[in-house]
N, C-alpha and C positions, 0 to 999 in steps of 0.2 A: 621427490614426489609430494611431500608434506608442504613444500612452499607453494606448489601449484594448487593444492587443495585449499590452503589459506587464502590464496588469491581469488580462487573460484567462489569460496564462501564469502569473501569480502565483496566480490561483485553481486553476489545474491542480496547481501545487506544493502548495498547501494541501490539495486533495482527495487527493493522493498520500500526503501525510503522515497524513491521516485514515485512509485505507485501510491504511496501514502499521501504524498504532496499533491498529486494529481487528483485524488479522491477528495481531499480537502478543498482544492480549487473548484471542482465541480459542485461540491455541496455548498460551499459559501458564496462563491462569485457567480457561477453559471446558473445554479438554481435560485440562490438568493432566499429571501423571506417570501412566503407565499402571500399573495394579496388577499384581502378580506372577502371580497366577492368577485373573483376573477371570471372572465368568460371562459368558455370551454377550451378554446385554443391555449390559453395561458395555463389552465389546469393541466392539460396534457403535457405541455412543455416543462412545467414544473416537476411533474411526476417522473418524466424521463430523465431529466438532469439530475433530480434528487436520487433516483434509483441508480444511475450510473456512478454518482458520487459515493453512495453507500457501498456499492459493490467494489469500487476501486479502493476505497478506504479499508474495508475488510480484507481484501486480497493483499494489499500492501502491508497490512499489519501481520498477516500470517506469513508472508514471504520474508519480512524482516525478522520475525522471531524464529522462523525456521533456520535462516542464515546465521543468526546470532548464536543459536543453540549449536548448530553444526560447527561453527568456528570455535566455540568453547570446547566442544568435545574433541575436535582435532588437536587443539593446543594441549588439553590434558593428556591425550594419548601420546602425543609426541614428546611430552616431558617425562612420561614414565619410561619410555625407551631409552 
């Protein structure tokens, strides 16, 4: 059972890393740097892509930290028994 839990928390860590990488991609490459005086269409596009990148980065960080803490707790509990 503990091996399955370790594998499950490992997959949570990997999915957190994936979400974090997707958020960084959206923030850096998809949204990019904002233009100085962009037209309204580019402002909207930047706002959407930037918001998606921010949300994905935050979610990825939370999922990664949750998986990491869960994995550490499972390892500590399994060593005590």
